[in-house]
C-alpha positions in Angstrom: -53.4 -62.7 -70.6 -53.9 -66.1 -72.5 -57.1 -64.6 -74.8 -59.3 -67.2 -73.0 -61.2 -63.9 -71.6 -62.8 -64.0 -74.7 -64.0 -67.4 -75.3 -65.5 -67.6 -71.9 -66.1 -64.3 -70.7 -68.4 -62.0 -72.5 -67.9 -57.7 -72.9 -71.3 -57.7 -70.6 -74.2 -59.6 -69.0 -76.6 -59.9 -72.1 -79.5 -59.3 -69.4 -77.7 -55.8 -68.9 -76.7 -56.8 -65.6 -73.4 -56.1 -64.5 -70.7 -56.2 -61.6 -68.1 -54.3 -63.5 -66.6 -51.3 -61.2 -63.4 -50.8 -59.5 -63.3 -54.4 -57.9 -63.7 -56.1 -61.3 -60.9 -53.5 -63.0 -58.8 -54.3 -59.8 -59.0 -57.9 -60.4 -58.5 -57.8 -63.8 -55.3 -55.3 -63.6 -53.7 -57.1 -60.8 -54.5 -60.6 -60.7 -52.1 -62.3 -63.2 -49.0 -60.2 -61.6 -49.9 -61.3 -58.1 -50.5 -65.1 -59.3 -47.4 -65.0 -60.9 -45.5 -64.4 -57.7 -47.4 -67.0 -55.7 -47.9 -69.5 -58.0 -45.4 -71.5 -56.4 -46.7 -71.0 -52.7 -50.3 -71.6 -53.4 -51.5 -75.0 -52.9 -55.0 -74.6 -55.1 -54.0 -72.5 -58.3 -56.2 -74.2 -60.7 -58.9 -73.3 -57.9 -57.6 -69.6 -57.6 -57.8 -69.4 -61.5 -60.7 -70.8 -61.9 -62.8 -68.2 -59.4 -60.9 -65.4 -61.4 -62.8 -67.1 -64.7 -66.1 -67.6 -62.5 -65.8 -64.2 -61.0 -65.6 -62.5 -64.8 -67.9 -64.9 -66.3 -71.3 -62.5 -67.1 -73.4 -65.8 -66.4 -71.9 -66.1 -62.6 -75.1 -64.8 -60.4 -74.0 -61.3 -58.5 -73.6 -62.4 -55.1 -71.2 -65.2 -56.1 -69.6 -62.6 -57.9 -69.6 -60.1 -55.3 -68.0 -63.2 -52.9 -64.9 -64.3 -55.3 -64.3 -60.3 -56.8 -63.7 -59.5 -52.9 -61.2 -62.6 -52.0 -59.5 -61.8 -55.4 -59.2 -57.8 -54.6 -57.6 -58.6 -51.4 -55.5 -61.4 -53.0 -54.1 -58.8 -55.0 -53.8 -56.0 -52.6 -50.2 -55.2 -52.0 -50.4 -54.5 -48.3 -52.8 -56.8 -46.3 -53.0 -58.9 -42.7 -49.9 -60.8 -43.5 -47.4 -59.0 -46.0 -46.8 -61.1 -49.2 -43.4 -60.6 -49.5 -42.6 -62.5 -46.5 -41.5 -66.1 -47.2 -43.6 -69.1 -46.8 -46.5 -67.2 -44.6 -47.2 -64.0 -46.6 -49.5 -65.6 -49.0 -51.2 -67.6 -45.9 -54.0 -64.8 -45.3 -55.0 -64.6 -49.0 -55.1 -68.4 -49.1 -57.3 -68.6 -46.3 -59.8 -66.1 -48.1 -60.0 -67.3 -50.9 -60.3 -70.9 -50.1 -63.4 -69.7 -47.9 -64.9 -67.7 -50.8 -64.4 -70.7 -53.3 -66.1 -73.4 -50.8 -68.9 -70.5 -50.6 -69.4 -70.5 -54.3 -68.2 -73.5 -55.7 -71.2 -74.8 -57.5 -70.9 -72.0 -59.8 -66.9 -72.7 -60.7 -67.9 -74.5 -64.3 -65.5 -76.9 -66.1 -64.9 -74.2 -68.8 -63.5 -71.9 -65.7 -61.3 -74.8 -64.7 -60.6 -75.7 -68.4 -59.7 -72.4 -68.8 -57.1 -72.4 -65.3 -55.6 -74.8 -66.3 -54.5 -74.1 -69.8 -53.8 -70.6 -68.0 -51.5 -71.9 -65.8 -49.9 -74.3 -68.7 -49.6 -71.0 -70.6 -47.7 -69.2 -67.8 -45.2 -72.2 -66.7 -44.2 -72.2 -70.9 -43.7 -68.2 -70.3 -41.6 -68.7 -67.4 -39.5 -71.6 -69.2 -39.0 -69.2 -72.1 -37.6 -66.4 -70.1 
């Protein structure tokens, strides 16, 4: 979305380990679309976007990536426990899952992830004001 993927995220882990698969592809494909719809309803927007960058960062340990990718995949699923189309409560289950995942791997969220998150959110807001 913002070009920050290339600055923070490398194509593959240098060690040869990779967690790319269906979950990562799904998250990459659907995150920004879902986040754009939910941004006003998400109280921890910066943490959620930082978690996105952390999950895709090759330096993040595999267990932390798995936790974050699972939570982010749940976030972008069109059908879940509480349908996202329901006003005010639609993203509540998604936020609960994301909050737990972020709390579990908080030590792996770096300042680079947070900077990228702030920039992406600012870019998204600027794009919306232009539209």
